[in-house]
N, C-alpha and C positions, 0 to 999 in steps of 0.2 A: 766662865770662872774656873772650870777644871784645867784648862790650858794655862791660864794665868798662873795657878797654884804650881803646876807642873814645871812651868818654865823657870819660876822663881825657886822651886826645890832644886832643880838641876843647877841653877846659878849659885845657889848657896853651897852645893857640894863642891863645884869648881872653885868657889872662892875659898873654901876650907882647905882645899888640896893646895891652892896656889900659897896661902898664908903658911902651912906647914911644911912645904917640900920644896918650894923654889928658892934657890940660891943664885946669885947674892941678893942681898937685901934691896939693891937699888931696881934690879930686874923684877923682883917680887912687888915692890911697890909700884913700879910703873905699870906692870900688868893689871895689877888690881886697880890703880886710880884711872886707868884707861877704860877696862872692861866693865866694871861694876857700873859707872854712871851710864855707860851706853846701853846696858841692860835695862837698867831703871828708865832712862828716857824712852827707848824703844818699847817697853811694856806699857809705859803710860800713854804714849801715843796709840799703840794698839788698843788698849783697852778703852780709851776715849772713843774710839770708833765702834765700840761695842757697848753702848750705853744700857742696854735691857739687862737685867739680872732677876733672879727669881726672888720672891718674898722671903725675907729672913735669911738671905745669904750671908750678910755681916754677921748675924749671930752664929751662923754654922762655921764660918771660915776663920773667925778670929781665934779661936783655940788652936788652929793650926799654925798660924802666925806666931802666937805666943810660945807654942812648943818649940818651934825651930829657933826663935829667938833666945829661949832660956838654954837650949842644948847648945846653940853656937857660942853662947857666953861661957858656958862651962867648959867646952871644948878649947875654946881660946886660952881660958886661964890655965887649964892643965897643961895644954899642949905647948904654948909658948912659955911657960915657966920651966917644964921639965923635959919635954919630948920633941924639940924641934929637930925636924928632918927624919924623924923614926916613921917610915912608911907603915910598920905595923900598928901605929896609932892613927895616923891621919887618914889613911884609906877608909878604915871602919868608921872612923870619927865623920868623915864626909857623908858616909851613908846614913849614920844617925842624925846628923843635922838635918838632911834633906827629907827624911822620912816623914815628919809631920805633914809638911807641905804635899808630898807625894800621896800620901794616904788621903788627905783632903782633896786632892784632885780626883783621885778614884771615887771618892764618896760624892762629890759634886758632880761628876759625870752621871750618877745614878739619881741624883736629886730631881 
């Protein structure tokens, strides 16, 4: 589970950077529409081959997913409304979006 959370945390960071910094729009959407589904499919296949998990895993990790989801929504709203292309916003925003899942990855490694 820790690897799963870490990979998705990094994926969200890259996705956030692509959304805010890549121009033109066609290139941005092409990268996202190809890369994100590949990541999801790859991780689902990878996780399916590792069916064992610790008792209570869902209860522990759901808060990290919710945290990333909420932060991602806030970053997208603020960034796409007022700050498209601003590196000073999008680079730290990518780290903030990824943080809950990366923190979860570290905590799950210790579980």
